[in-house]
Each structure stands twice: as C-alpha cells, then as structure tokens.
ZATOR-647412 format. One record per residue: residue number from 0; residue in one letter; chain; z, x, y of N, C-alpha, C in turn. Coordinates in steps of 0.05 Angstrom, whole numbers, m for minus. Example, Ala and Ser with C-alpha at 12.3 -4.5 7.8 and 13.67 -1.06 7.14 Angstrom:
2
   pos   code   unit      npz      npx      npy     capz     capx     capy      cpz      cpx      cpy
     0      a      A      156      264     m114      156      246      m90      156      264      m66
     1      s      A      142      257      m45      143      273      m21      157      258        1
//
This chain:
422
   pos   code   unit      npz      npx      npy     capz     capx     capy      cpz      cpx      cpy
     0      m      A      409     m525     m350      386     m511     m361      374     m491     m342
     1      t      A      381     m494     m316      369     m476     m297      383     m449     m297
     2      n      A      369     m428     m288      380     m401     m287      386     m394     m258
     3      e      A      409     m402     m248      416     m395     m220      420     m365     m218
     4      k      A      409     m354     m197      411     m325     m193      436     m318     m177
     5      k      A      447     m295     m181      470     m286     m166      463     m285     m136
     6      d      A      480     m297     m120      475     m296      m91      500     m298      m75
     7      p      A      513     m276      m69      537     m276      m54      532     m274      m24
     8      s      A      508     m277      m15      501     m272       13      504     m297       31
     9      s      A      527     m311       28      530     m336       42      541     m334       70
    10      a      A      552     m311       77      564     m308      104      542     m306      124
    11      e      A      547     m316      148      527     m314      170      528     m286      181
    12      i      A      505     m274      184      503     m246      192      498     m244      222
    13      y      A      517     m233      237      513     m228      265      518     m199      270
    14      a      A      504     m188      290      507     m159      297      529     m157      318
    15      n      A      553     m164      309      576     m161      327      601     m158      310
    16      t      A      625     m161      322      650     m153      309      655     m168      283
    17      v      A      662     m153      262      671     m164      237      701     m163      237
    18      t      A      714     m186      233      743     m187      234      755     m184      206
    19      k      A      739     m188      185      749     m185      158      726     m180      139
    20      a      A      729     m161      121      707     m155      102      719     m146       75
    21      t      A      714     m161       54      723     m152       28      699     m154        9
    22      m      A      697     m136      m11      675     m136      m29      684     m130      m58
    23      t      A      670     m139      m77      675     m133     m105      652     m117     m116
    24      v      A      657      m95     m129      636      m78     m140      639      m77     m170
    25      d      A      617      m81     m184      616      m80     m213      594      m61     m222
    26      n      A      602      m39     m235      583      m18     m244      566       m8     m221
    27      g      A      578       m5     m198      564        7     m175      548      m13     m159
    28      a      A      547      m39     m168      532      m59     m153      551      m79     m140
    29      i      A      544      m86     m115      560     m106     m101      555     m133     m114
    30      t      A      577     m146     m123      574     m172     m137      584     m195     m121
    31      s      A      602     m190     m101      611     m211      m84      621     m200      m58
    32      a      A      622     m216      m37      631     m207      m12      642     m230        5
    33      e      A      663     m224       20      673     m243       40      674     m229       67
    34      v      A      659     m239       85      658     m227      112      663     m248      133
    35      v      A      681     m243      151      687     m262      173      679     m249      199
    36      f      A      661     m262      214      651     m251      239      665     m265      263
    37      a      A      667     m251      284      677     m263      309      658     m285      318
    38      p      A      667     m306      330      649     m328      338      633     m321      363
    39      v      A      614     m302      359      596     m294      381      568     m302      373
    40      p      A      553     m314      391      525     m322      385      509     m300      374
    41      a      A      490     m306      357      472     m286      346      455     m275      368
    42      p      A      446     m250      365      429     m238      386      402     m252      388
    43      p      A      391     m252      412      364     m265      415      344     m250      398
    44      l      A      322     m264      392      301     m254      375      291     m226      383
    45      a      A      289     m222      409      278     m196      419      297     m173      412
    46      e      A      323     m179      407      342     m157      402      347     m155      372
    47      t      A      330     m141      359      334     m136      331      354     m114      327
    48      k      A      363     m110      302      382      m89      296      371      m62      304
    49      r      A      345      m59      303      333      m33      310      341      m25      339
    50      n      A      343      m45      357      350      m40      385      380      m40      389
    51      l      A      394      m53      371      423      m55      374      438      m31      363
    52      g      A      424      m14      348      437        6      332      456       25      347
    53      d      A      449       32      372      465       51      386      489       39      400
    54      r      A      492       12      399      515        0      412      530      m20      394
    55      l      A      525      m17      368      541      m33      349      570      m24      350
    56      p      A      589      m42      347      618      m35      347      626      m20      323
    57      s      A      651      m14      320      662        2      298      658      m11      271
    58      s      A      650      m36      271      646      m51      246      618      m48      234
    59      t      A      603      m29      245      576      m25      235      574      m22      205
    60      r      A      593       m7      194      593       m2      165      595      m28      149
    61      e      A      613      m46      158      616      m71      144      591      m88      146
    62      v      A      579      m89      170      554     m104      173      532      m93      155
    63      e      A      530      m67      154      509      m54      138      514      m61      108
    64      k      A      539      m60       99      544      m67       71      535      m95       65
    65      l      A      541     m114       82      534     m141       77      504     m145       76
    66      i      A      490     m132       95      461     m135       96      449     m122       71
    67      k      A      459      m99       62      449      m87       38      454     m105       14
    68      e      A      477     m119       14      483     m137       m8      463     m160       m8
    69      a      A      456     m171       15      437     m192       16      410     m183        5
    70      a      A      403     m159       12      377     m148        1      379     m145      m29
    71      q      A      402     m135      m39      405     m132      m68      403     m159      m82
    72      c      A      414     m180      m69      413     m207      m80      384     m215      m83
    73      y      A      367     m210      m62      339     m218      m63      325     m203      m85
    74      i      A      330     m177      m87      317     m161     m108      324     m171     m135
    75      e      A      349     m178     m140      358     m187     m166      345     m214     m172
    76      a      A      343     m231     m151      332     m258     m155      302     m257     m162
    77      t      A      288     m239     m149      259     m237     m153      251     m219     m175
    78      h      A      268     m200     m181      262     m181     m203      287     m178     m220
    79      p      A      293     m197     m237      318     m196     m253      322     m170     m268
    80      p      A      346     m158     m267      351     m133     m280      355     m135     m310
    81      d      A      355     m159     m321      360     m163     m349      336     m175     m363
    82      p      A      315     m160     m368      291     m170     m381      298     m181     m409
    83      a      A      283     m201     m417      289     m213     m443      285     m194     m466
    84      g      A      267     m175     m462      263     m155     m483      242     m163     m504
    85      f      A      230     m186     m500      209     m194     m519      188     m210     m504
    86      t      A      165     m212     m516      143     m228     m504      145     m257     m514
    87      n      A      148     m275     m495      150     m304     m502      122     m316     m501
    88      p      A      112     m326     m523       85     m337     m523       82     m362     m506
    89      r      A      104     m374     m499      103     m398     m482      101     m391     m452
    90      a      A      103     m365     m446      104     m356     m418       76     m353     m406
    91      e      A       55     m358     m422       28     m359     m411       15     m385     m420
    92      m      A        5     m400     m401       m7     m426     m408      m31     m432     m391
    93      e      A      m49     m448     m401      m73     m456     m386      m64     m474     m363
    94      i      A      m79     m474     m341      m72     m489     m318      m71     m519     m324
    95      g      A      m90     m529     m341      m90     m557     m348      m64     m566     m362
    96      k      A      m54     m549     m380      m29     m555     m393       m6     m554     m374
    97      f      A       m6     m535     m356       16     m533     m336       16     m558     m319
    98      i      A       m7     m568     m311       m8     m592     m294        4     m615     m309
    99      e      A       m1     m617     m335       11     m638     m352       41     m636     m351
   100      y      A       52     m612     m352       81     m609     m351       92     m618     m324
   101      i      A       78     m612     m303       87     m621     m276       86     m651     m274
   102      e      A       66     m663     m287       64     m693     m287       88     m705     m302
   103      q      A       97     m691     m323      121     m701     m337      146     m700     m319
   104      v      A      148     m679     m303      170     m676     m284      168     m699     m263
   105      e      A      144     m703     m253      140     m724     m232      148     m751     m243
   106      k      A      140     m757     m268      147     m782     m281      177     m785     m284
   107      a      A      190     m764     m293      219     m764     m297      235     m769     m272
   108      y      A      224     m761     m249      238     m763     m224      224     m782     m204
   109      n      A      207     m800     m215      194     m820     m198      180     m806     m175
   110      n      A      166     m784     m181      152     m768     m160      171     m759     m138
   111      g      A      196     m754     m145      215     m743     m126      228     m763     m108
   112      r      A      223     m789     m113      234     m809      m94      264     m813      m98
   113      e      A      275     m807     m121      303     m810     m125      318     m785     m114
   114      e      A      341     m790     m103      358     m769      m92      344     m753      m69
   115      q      A      324     m765      m57      311     m751      m35      327     m752       m9
   116      i      A      322     m732        7      334     m732       34      310     m731       54
   117      t      A      315     m738       78      294     m739       98      287     m710      106
   118      i      A      264     m701       98      257     m673      105      229     m672      118
   119      s      A      216     m694      121      189     m694      132      182     m723      140
   120      p      A      159     m727      153      150     m754      159      149     m772      135
   121      p      A      152     m798      138      151     m817      115      126     m812       98
   122      g      A      130     m813       71      108     m810       53      103     m782       44
   123      l      A      117     m762       57      112     m734       50      135     m721       35
   124      a      A      158     m733       37      182     m720       26      181     m718       m4
   125      e      A      171     m739      m17      174     m741      m46      160     m718      m61
   126      p      A      134     m713      m57      122     m690      m72      134     m663      m63
   127      m      A      142     m661      m38      155     m636      m30      180     m631      m46
   128      s      A      195     m652      m52      220     m649      m67      214     m638      m95
   129      i      A      192     m646     m107      184     m636     m133      178     m606     m131
   130      v      A      164     m598     m110      158     m570     m106      184     m554     m105
   131      t      A      203     m563      m89      228     m549      m86      243     m548     m112
   132      a      A      244     m570     m127      259     m570     m152      247     m550     m172
   133      i      A      220     m548     m174      207     m529     m191      214     m501     m181
   134      r      A      211     m496     m155      217     m470     m144      245     m461     m151
   135      r      A      265     m479     m150      293     m472     m154      298     m463     m183
   136      l      A      280     m469     m201      284     m459     m229      283     m429     m229
   137      y      A      268     m417     m210      264     m388     m210      277     m375     m186
   138      y      A      277     m388     m163      289     m377     m139      307     m397     m127
   139      g      A      332     m398     m137      351     m417     m127      375     m402     m115
   140      g      A      397     m416     m111      420     m404      m99      420     m403      m69
   141      d      A      442     m395      m57      445     m397      m28      426     m379      m13
   142      c      A      418     m356      m25      399     m339      m12      373     m353       m4
   143      f      A      363     m369      m23      338     m383      m18      342     m410       m4
   144      t      A      366     m422       m7      372     m446        9      372     m439       38
   145      r      A      382     m416       45      382     m407       73      354     m399       83
   146      l      A      338     m389       64      311     m381       71      294     m406       77
   147      i      A      298     m427       61      282     m452       64      302     m475       67
   148      p      A      317     m476       90      339     m495       92      331     m524       95
   149      n      A      306     m530      103      297     m557      107      286     m570       82
   150      a      A      284     m555       60      275     m566       35      297     m583       22
   151      n      A      289     m600        3      309     m616      m11      322     m599      m32
   152      n      A      341     m582      m24      354     m565      m43      375     m579      m59
   153      q      A      378     m605      m56      397     m621      m71      386     m630      m98
   154      l      A      359     m632     m100      347     m643     m124      344     m620     m144
   155      a      A      355     m623     m168      353     m603     m189      343     m617     m215
   156      l      A      327     m602     m230      318     m612     m256      341     m609     m276
   157      t      A      347     m630     m290      369     m630     m309      360     m640     m337
   158      d      A      375     m631     m357      367     m637     m384      371     m666     m393
   159      d      A      383     m683     m376      385     m711     m382      359     m726     m376
   160      r      A      341     m712     m361      315     m724     m355      291     m707     m365
   161      i      A      296     m681     m367      275     m663     m376      281     m654     m404
   162      s      A      262     m656     m422      267     m649     m450      271     m619     m453
   163      t      A      285     m611     m474      288     m583     m480      261     m569     m484
   164      e      A      242     m584     m496      216     m573     m501      202     m567     m474
   165      l      A      203     m585     m455      191     m580     m429      204     m557     m414
   166      f      A      231     m556     m415      245     m534     m403      236     m507     m415
   167      s      A      231     m507     m441      224     m482     m454      198     m470     m444
   168      y      A      181     m487     m433      156     m477     m420      160     m470     m391
   169      l      A      174     m488     m376      178     m484     m348      195     m459     m342
   170      e      A      214     m453     m360      232     m431     m356      225     m406     m372
   171      a      A      202     m407     m386      194     m383     m401      189     m360     m383
   172      r      A      198     m336     m391      196     m312     m374      173     m295     m383
   173      a      A      154     m290     m366      130     m275     m372      136     m245     m370
   174      d      A      118     m229     m382      119     m200     m380      105     m191     m354
   175      e      A      118     m173     m339      104     m161     m316      108     m131     m317
   176      n      A      131     m121     m307      136      m93     m309      148      m85     m336
   177      s      A      161     m104     m349      171      m99     m376      171     m126     m391
   178      l      A      182     m126     m415      181     m150     m432      200     m171     m422
   179      g      A      188     m195     m416      205     m217     m407      221     m213     m382
   180      d      A      211     m196     m364      226     m190     m339      221     m209     m316
   181      n      A      201     m226     m318      194     m244     m296      210     m269     m298
   182      p      A      220     m280     m276      237     m305     m277      221     m330     m284
   183      s      A      194     m328     m283      178     m352     m287      155     m346     m306
   184      p      A      142     m367     m316      118     m363     m332       93     m357     m315
   185      h      A       71     m351     m329       45     m347     m316       27     m370     m325
   186      i      A        9     m378     m306      m12     m397     m313      m39     m383     m312
   187      r      A      m58     m393     m328      m84     m380     m331     m105     m400     m321
   188      c      A     m122     m390     m303     m144     m408     m293     m168     m391     m288
   189      a      A     m191     m405     m286     m216     m392     m280     m219     m386     m250
   190      y      A     m230     m362     m245     m234     m354     m217     m264     m352     m212
   191      q      A     m275     m328     m211     m304     m325     m206     m318     m320     m233
   192      n      A     m342     m332     m235     m359     m329     m259     m344     m335     m285
   193      g      A     m326     m354     m284     m312     m363     m308     m291     m344     m318
   194      i      A     m287     m322     m304     m266     m302     m312     m239     m314     m307
   195      k      A     m222     m314     m328     m195     m326     m325     m175     m304     m316
   196      e      A     m157     m313     m299     m137     m295     m288     m109     m308     m290
   197      l      A      m89     m291     m291      m61     m301     m292      m49     m303     m264
   198      i      A      m32     m323     m260      m19     m329     m234       10     m333     m239
   199      d      A       27     m321     m223       56     m324     m226       66     m350     m214
   200      v      A       78     m367     m231       87     m394     m223      109     m392     m202
   201      g      A      128     m374     m205      150     m372     m186      141     m365     m158
   202      h      A      123     m345     m156      112     m337     m130       96     m361     m118
   203      l      A       82     m375     m135       65     m397     m126       81     m419     m113
   204      f      A      103     m427     m126      119     m449     m115      137     m440      m93
   205      l      A      146     m415      m94      162     m405      m72      146     m404      m46
   206      g      A      122     m394      m47      105     m393      m24       97     m420      m13
   207      l      A       91     m439      m32       83     m466      m23      107     m480      m10
   208      d      A      131     m477      m22      154     m489      m10      160     m479       18
   209      a      A      156     m452       21      161     m440       48      140     m450       68
   210      l      A      116     m453       60       95     m463       78      100     m492       86
   211      m      A      110     m508       67      117     m536       73      141     m538       91
   212      h      A      159     m518       90      183     m518      106      185     m491      120
   213      p      A      170     m487      142      167     m460      154      191     m449      169
   214      n      A      211     m465      175      234     m455      191      255     m443      173
   215      s      A      262     m418      177      283     m406      162      310     m410      175
   216      g      A      332     m403      160      359     m405      171      372     m378      173
   217      i      A      397     m378      182      412     m353      185      417     m342      157
   218      p      A      414     m315      153      410     m294      172      382     m289      180
   219      y      A      362     m301      165      334     m294      170      325     m301      198
   220      s      A      332     m325      207      323     m333      234      335     m316      256
   221      t      A      358     m303      250      371     m286      270      353     m263      277
   222      y      A      337     m253      258      320     m230      262      290     m238      262
   223      g      A      285     m263      267      257     m271      270      241     m271      244
   224      v      A      255     m273      221      241     m272      196      234     m301      188
   225      r      A      208     m307      185      200     m333      177      203     m337      147
   226      s      A      206     m362      139      210     m367      110      186     m356       93
   227      i      A      162     m359      104      138     m350       88      137     m320       86
   228      d      A      149     m305      105      149     m276      103      163     m266       78
   229      l      A      188     m274       75      203     m266       52      193     m278       26
   230      a      A      181     m301       28      172     m316        4      145     m308       m6
   231      s      A      130     m291        8      103     m287        0       96     m257        2
   232      w      A       71     m251        9       60     m224        8       75     m204       26
   233      v      A       85     m214       49       99     m196       67      124     m185       53
   234      g      A      138     m203       38      161     m194       23      154     m174        1
   235      d      A      132     m179      m13      124     m161      m34      118     m133      m23
   236      l      A      104     m132        0       98     m106       13      123      m93       23
   237      a      A      141     m108       34      166      m97       45      183      m83       24
   238      l      A      184      m95        0      200      m82      m21      190      m54      m27
   239      a      A      163      m50      m27      152      m24      m32      161       m4      m11
   240      v      A      161      m13       14      169        5       36      198       13       34
   241      v      A      215       m7       29      244       m1       26      249       18        4
   242      w      A      239       12      m20      244       29      m43      234       57      m40
   243      a      A      210       60      m29      199       87      m25      216      104       m6
   244      e      A      223       92       16      238      107       36      267      114       26
   245      k      A      279       95       12      306      100        2      305      121      m20
   246      h      A      284      120      m37      281      140      m58      277      168      m46
   247      e      A      260      169      m26      254      194      m13      279      206        1
   248      k      A      294      189       13      318      197       28      340      208        9
   249      n      A      344      194      m13      366      200      m31      358      216      m56
   250      a      A      332      222      m58      321      238      m81      327      225     m107
   251      k      A      328      198     m108      331      183     m133      323      154     m128
   252      a      A      318      140     m149      309      113     m147      331       96     m135
   253      p      A      325       78     m117      345       60     m105      357       41     m126
   254      e      A      382       34     m121      394       15     m139      380      m12     m137
   255      g      A      373      m24     m160      360      m49     m160      329      m48     m160
   256      a      A      318      m24     m155      289      m21     m154      277      m22     m182
   257      i      A      252      m31     m183      238      m31     m208      232       m2     m216
   258      r      A      234        4     m241      229       32     m250      200       40     m246
   259      i      A      197       65     m239      170       76     m234      164      100     m251
   260      d      A      180      104     m272      174      127     m289      151      122     m307
   261      v      A      144       97     m311      120       89     m327      105       68     m312
   262      p      A       79       66     m316       64       45     m302       71       17     m311
   263      p      A       70       m3     m294       77      m31     m303       57      m40     m324
   264      r      A       67      m58     m341       51      m67     m364       24      m79     m356
   265      e      A       24      m93     m333        0     m108     m325      m21      m90     m314
   266      l      A      m14      m65     m305      m32      m48     m291      m51      m33     m309
   267      w      A      m76      m33     m303      m97      m18     m318      m97      m24     m348
   268      r      A      m95      m48     m355      m95      m56     m383     m121      m47     m398
   269      e      A     m142      m44     m382     m168      m39     m394     m171      m10     m403
   270      i      A     m153        8     m397     m156       36     m405     m133       44     m424
   271      e      A     m137       65     m439     m117       74     m458      m91       83     m445
   272      l      A      m69       82     m460      m43       87     m450      m41      115     m438
   273      s      A      m52      135     m452      m51      163     m443      m64      166     m416
   274      q      A      m87      153     m412     m101      154     m387      m86      139     m365
   275      r      A      m73      117     m373      m57      102     m354      m34      120     m343
   276      n      A      m20      134     m362        2      151     m354       m7      174     m336
   277      q      A      m30      185     m342      m41      207     m326      m48      197     m298
   278      r      A      m61      175     m296      m68      164     m270      m43      157     m254
   279      w      A      m23      147     m268        2      139     m255       16      164     m242
   280      e      A       16      186     m256       29      210     m246       15      221     m222
   281      e      A      m10      214     m218      m25      224     m195      m19      209     m169
   282      l      A       m6      186     m172        0      170     m148       23      181     m132
   283      k      A       23      176     m106       45      184      m89       69      165      m94
   284      l      A       92      173      m85      116      157      m89      113      129      m78
   285      w      A      104      126      m54      101       99      m42       80       83      m56
   286      e      A       59       96      m67       38       82      m81       49       70     m107
   287      k      A       67       85     m120       79       74     m145       96       49     m139
   288      y      A      112       51     m117      128       28     m110      111        5     m101
   289      y      A       89       11      m88       70      m10      m81       59      m24     m106
   290      a      A       53       m8     m126       41      m19     m150       60      m37     m165
   291      v      A       86      m30     m166      105      m47     m181      114      m71     m165
   292      s      A      112      m70     m139      121      m93     m123       98     m112     m115
   293      t      A       73     m104     m120       50     m120     m113       31     m123     m136
   294      l      A       42     m131     m159       25     m136     m182        5     m157     m175
   295      e      A      m19     m155     m185      m40     m174     m178      m34     m202     m186
   296      v      A      m19     m205     m208      m11     m232     m216        6     m246     m195
   297      d      A       22     m230     m180       38     m240     m159       22     m245     m133
   298      l      A        4     m226     m127      m12     m229     m102      m31     m253     m105
   299      r      A      m41     m258     m128      m58     m282     m132      m42     m307     m126
   300      a      A      m17     m307     m136        0     m331     m131        7     m333     m102
   301      d      A       12     m310      m88       18     m311      m60       m6     m323      m45
   302      a      A      m30     m315      m52      m54     m325      m39      m58     m355      m45
   303      d      A      m53     m362      m70      m58     m390      m79      m38     m409      m66
   304      s      A      m15     m400      m58        4     m418      m44       m8     m427      m18
   305      f      A      m24     m410       m5      m38     m418       20      m60     m437       13
   306      g      A      m74     m433       m9      m95     m451      m17      m84     m478      m24
   307      l      A      m62     m479      m38      m49     m505      m45      m40     m519      m20
   308      h      A      m29     m504       m1      m20     m516       24      m44     m528       39
   309      k      A      m66     m514       40      m90     m526       53      m99     m551       39
   310      t      A      m99     m551       13     m106     m574       m3      m87     m597        3
   311      w      A      m61     m591        4      m41     m611       11      m47     m623       38
   312      e      A      m52     m607       58      m58     m617       85      m82     m636       85
   313      k      A     m101     m630       68     m126     m646       66     m121     m673       53
   314      l      A     m103     m674       34      m98     m698       19      m73     m714       26
   315      k      A      m57     m703       44      m30     m714       48      m29     m743       59
   316      d      A      m51     m753       69      m51     m781       79      m51     m801       56
   317      n      A      m57     m791       32      m55     m809        8      m26     m816        3
   318      p      A      m19     m842        5        9     m850        2       21     m845      m25
   319      v      A        4     m842      m46       15     m837      m73        8     m809      m82
   320      l      A        4     m791      m64       m3     m764      m71       19     m750      m87
   321      k      A       11     m735     m107       30     m720     m124       22     m691     m123
   322      i      A       41     m673     m128       36     m645     m129       16     m639     m152
   323      s      A       18     m654     m173       m2     m650     m195      m30     m655     m186
   324      d      A      m34     m674     m167      m60     m679     m156      m70     m655     m139
   325      v      A      m51     m643     m124      m58     m620     m108      m66     m596     m126
   326      l      A      m51     m592     m147      m57     m570     m166      m84     m575     m179
   327      r      A      m89     m599     m187     m115     m605     m200     m138     m601     m182
   328      a      A     m136     m610     m157     m157     m607     m137     m163     m578     m132
   329      y      A     m143     m562     m129     m146     m533     m122     m156     m517     m146
   330      y      A     m145     m521     m169     m151     m504     m192     m173     m515     m210
   331      i      A     m177     m541     m211     m197     m552     m230     m220     m565     m215
   332      g      A     m215     m578     m192     m236     m591     m177     m243     m617     m189
   333      s      A     m266     m628     m180     m275     m654     m190     m306     m653     m191
   334      a      A     m317     m676     m198     m346     m678     m200     m359     m675     m172
   335      d      A     m344     m682     m151     m354     m681     m124     m347     m655     m109
   336      e      A     m328     m640     m119     m319     m617     m104     m310     m595     m122
   337      e      A     m319     m571     m117     m311     m548     m134     m283     m540     m128
   338      p      A     m270     m527     m147     m242     m519     m143     m238     m500     m120
   339      g      A     m218     m504     m104     m213     m486      m81     m207     m458      m89
   340      v      A     m197     m453     m113     m190     m426     m121     m214     m407     m121
   341      k      A     m238     m418     m123     m262     m401     m122     m265     m387      m95
   342      h      A     m250     m397      m75     m251     m385      m48     m223     m377      m40
   343      r      A     m208     m367      m60     m179     m361      m56     m174     m343      m32
   344      w      A     m188     m321      m30     m182     m301       m9     m194     m309       18
   345      k      A     m215     m324       18     m226     m334       43     m206     m354       55
   346      i      A     m195     m372       38     m175     m391       47     m150     m376       57
   347      f      A     m142     m356       43     m119     m340       50     m123     m328       78
   348      c      A     m146     m317       83     m152     m304      109     m153     m325      131
   349      d      A     m165     m348      125     m169     m368      146     m144     m384      153
   350      h      A     m124     m383      135     m100     m399      140      m87     m391      166
   351      s      A      m77     m410      181      m65     m405      207      m41     m386      206
   352      a      A      m28     m385      183       m5     m367      180      m13     m337      178
   353      n      A      m39     m333      172      m49     m305      169      m70     m298      191
   354      g      A      m90     m315      194     m110     m311      215     m125     m285      214
   355      l      A     m139     m280      191     m154     m255      187     m184     m261      190
   356      a      A     m195     m253      213     m223     m257      218     m239     m232      209
   357      y      A     m261     m237      196     m277     m214      186     m307     m221      189
   358      t      A     m323     m200      187     m352     m204      186     m363     m187      163
   359      v      A     m387     m194      154     m400     m179      134     m416     m156      148
   360      k      A     m406     m132      146     m418     m110      161     m444     m101      148
   361      s      A     m446     m101      122     m470      m94      108     m471     m109       82
   362      r      A     m495     m112       71     m499     m126       46     m506     m107       23
   363      l      A     m517      m84       30     m524      m64       10     m514      m36       19
   364      p      A     m491      m27       10     m473      m42       m7     m457      m62        9
   365      p      A     m445      m82       m5     m429     m103        9     m405      m90       23
   366      q      A     m401      m97       47     m378      m86       62     m367     m106       82
   367      i      A     m341     m109       81     m327     m127       99     m315     m111      122
   368      e      A     m317     m121      147     m305     m108      170     m286     m128      183
   369      w      A     m261     m119      188     m242     m136      202     m248     m137      231
   370      q      A     m248     m160      243     m254     m163      272     m231     m153      288
   371      q      A     m235     m149      315     m215     m137      332     m190     m155      333
   372      e      A     m194     m181      333     m171     m199      334     m153     m196      309
   373      t      A     m167     m189      286     m152     m184      262     m136     m158      264
   374      k      A     m149     m138      276     m135     m113      279     m110     m116      297
   375      d      A     m112     m134      317      m89     m140      333      m67     m154      316
   376      t      A      m77     m172      299      m59     m187      281      m45     m168      262
   377      i      A      m59     m147      253      m47     m128      234      m23     m114      247
   378      k      A      m26     m108      273       m3      m95      287       21     m113      286
   379      k      A       16     m140      289       38     m159      288       49     m160      259
   380      w      A       31     m157      240       40     m156      212       60     m134      207
   381      v      A       53     m110      218       71      m87      215       98      m93      227
   382      n      A       98     m105      250      123     m113      263      138     m133      246
   383      r      A      123     m153      235      136     m173      219      148     m161      194
   384      s      A      134     m142      182      144     m129      158      169     m113      165
   385      n      A      168      m97      186      190      m80      194      215      m97      201
   386      r      A      210     m120      215      233     m137      222      246     m148      198
   387      m      A      230     m155      177      241     m165      153      256     m144      138
   388      i      A      245     m120      138      259      m98      124      285      m90      139
   389      d      A      285      m93      165      309      m87      180      332     m105      171
   390      l      A      326     m129      162      346     m147      152      360     m135      127
   391      s      A      346     m117      113      356     m107       88      370      m80       91
   392      f      A      359      m62      107      371      m36      110      368      m25      138
   393      f      A      386       m9      147      383        4      173      365       29      170
   394      s      A      346       31      188      329       55      188      316       57      215
   395      p      A      313       81      226      300       84      252      271       77      252
   396      e      A      258       80      228      229       75      227      221       72      197
   397      w      A      205       52      193      194       48      166      166       59      165
   398      k      A      164       85      158      139       99      161      118       91      142
   399      y      A      125       78      119      104       71      100       93       43      104
   400      t      A      103       28      123       93        1      128       63        1      134
   401      p      A       53       18      152       24       18      157        7       25      132
   402      n      A       18       42      114        4       49       90        1       25       71
   403      v      A       23       11       67       21      m12       48        4      m35       59
   404      v      A        6      m39       86      m11      m60       98      m40      m53       96
   405      e      A      m47      m27      101      m75      m19       99      m85      m21       70
   406      k      A      m68      m14       51      m76      m16       23      m80      m45       14
   407      f      A      m62      m62       24      m65      m91       18      m91     m102       30
   408      l      A      m97      m94       55     m122     m104       68     m147      m95       53
   409      k      A     m146      m71       43     m168      m61       27     m172      m78        1
   410      f      A     m150      m84      m11     m150     m102      m34     m162     m129      m28
   411      v      A     m154     m141       m5     m164     m167        3     m194     m165        9
   412      s      A     m203     m144       22     m231     m142       29     m248     m140        4
   413      e      A     m238     m126      m17     m253     m124      m42     m255     m152      m55
   414      k      A     m235     m168      m53     m236     m195      m65     m255     m213      m48
   415      l      A     m255     m209      m22     m273     m225       m6     m302     m219      m13
   416      i      A     m308     m194      m19     m336     m187      m27     m344     m202      m52
   417      l      A     m325     m205      m71     m331     m220      m95     m336     m250      m90
   418      e      A     m324     m260      m69     m327     m289      m63     m351     m295      m46
   419      n      A     m363     m275      m34     m386     m280      m16     m412     m276      m31
   420      d      A     m431     m292      m25     m457     m291      m38     m475     m270      m24
   421      f      A     m476     m246      m35     m492     m225      m23     m520     m224      m36
//
C-alpha cells in the first residue's frame, strides 16, 4: 500500500577516484546509477567539495553526475512529478481525527513494540518506530534511510494490519502547487485566536523523525549535513537557492524543479486570480522559487516538528507514552495546559537545534530584533545551507542563500509578533 519513491542514490559518495560508473537515462532524467569508488576514506568534515574542486581527479564528471542524481532523487521524493490531477477530499482532516487514525496504527502495531530494533534507550524505541513508519509512507527508500539511518526503517505499515479505509486517509495526497501533488495529506488545527491552519503531515513526521535520530549517514555525513537539515526548513530553503541559480545559469527551469510560470495554489488565496498573477510576475526569479519551495503549510510543519520534539522530551519518562499522546498535548492541550502550538515559533526559535535569541525592540509598532548571538548563528545557517546544497550541485558560490535566509527570518519574526502579547 505504500508509495516508495524512486531512489537510486545508494552508492557511497566520496570525492576521490571512481573506478566504474554506469547510468540509465529515461526522458532526460537519470533513473538509475551504478558507481564504484576506490576504497579511500571520505574527506574530513572541514574539506567540503567546495575546497576539493581544484584537485579532484579525472573522475570529477562521474562524481558530479551521481551527486546530481541524488539531488534529483530528493526532489522527486519531496515534490512528486506526477500530481494526481484532482483534489482528494480526504487529504484535509481535522487534527482530532488525524490523532484517531494514529491511534489505530498504534493499536495495530502494539505501539511499535513488534518488529522493533534497538535504536534508543529502553522505553523510547516503540513510539519512535511508529513515527518512522508513518514518515516512510511519504519519504521512504534508500535516500531517506541514509539520511536517518538510526531509525527503525524495517517497520512498514502493511494492509494485513491497516485497513484500506485508514490507508486512504494516511496516503491521501493534498494540493499544494498543483492538484494532488503533495505526497501526504494536510491536517487542520487552531493556532492563534481560533484561526485554523493547515499543516503538511509528511514534513511534520520527517522533521520529527530526524530530530529523534539526529545522526545522518553517508553521503550526508561526509559533507557535514545533519539529518534535520535536509528534513526540515534548511532543505526547503536550499531547494530555492539551487533552482534559482540553475535557472539563471541555463536560462531555463532546472529539471525536476517546481513550475514557476503560475503562482502556487496555496499562495494568496485571499485575492483574485488576476491580482495573484500580476503580483507573481513582479517577483524576482529567486523569490518565485522561494515561494514554491517554502509554502507556509510546509514551514508550519517544519516548525511543529520542533514543537513535537520538545513535547516528546517533556513526556518521554512516561513508560506507556504514545505518539498520539504527544500530538494531542501539542495540538489540543488539556484542562491544565494550553496546546504548545500556540507558541509554535517561539518554541522553534528556542529549540537547541536552532537557537534564535530575540528581543522585543518596540511595542508600537511591534518589532522583533534578533540578538547578536542569533546573527552569529545566522552565519552558521548560511554555511549549513551551502554545505547541504554542495551535496547536490557543484558551484563556486550560492549567492542567493543569504537572501532566502533573510526572507525566512523576516517571516519568523512576523509570526513571533503574533505570538507575543503586546
């Protein structure tokens, strides 16, 4: 019942001699590859491809092809090129109903205790396995097994335990840039002042799984790419940078990129189509790619994965803790505690993986100012983004990275203002 994504990127990537390289191309897209590398240790973290570029051996072309193929695999997995072409009414559901579906999965798999492998201290592996199994419905295959190698990638949801009806909701594909193009459904929950917002389930569980299992594998670890980088907001921003620069360099849209000739369906829904199109045409090239790769429904999910992780850390000493409990605490709350989602972006900034310190500079009008330590962190973010993009394509400089990071921070600061009582 699962939709495994194409992923031929199983060879270990080293920046040294390739002894054999064969590839299969279908309609201009790399569909498979076999690459054999000489048994030389991977370069140390400090030596990224950016620094190795002038002394790569004659096999540079083969290495570049394989890395491009790995990037294409990720793009196809996160943004499938074959949209369903219709709106599935089951692809949007209330958070309470979604939690009920997760509880059905937990019951079917004894809260993940069956077929588990040792991936964490006693008492923690079982709910983690459920997170991984849900994530693999949308982001599976070797590409993501290598990204999150310590997760229980052996546990899969199967139709002998999960009903067809339940699968039809968990695997429903929501609309984002086009009809039915998203690999996962959306959930709807209240945020501020009772306003309900949509959240991408695939991004949510991918980010949470990466935070629960922070160590990446080859090829990502070779270039210092953490699992949460590719799995969350850093990855979303990086796609915009890659697509914009490739488009600019080749004077055409990159292969596998989301189309930018029209605005995405989710963007500016509140205004008429003619006005949307006019506003879209006024955007710069990199801004268009930023818009399609950082839809708010995805960024909310990216942020909420940090909120769920914090909730998990708070509750994990409970020996019978389930992921459905974590979801309920964060999104719905209880009589004693309000839902964590009401402080989504504050939690996101405070999380140790991000570390964004800010102060309220003024109250009339409300204004957030990033502290100096955050500005230093932002420089590291730029390096993190560039290092991750280096894994995908060779380039002397990713000039749009500072632009997309600055735009993202402006977005976060606007959300923080909404969450603060001025």
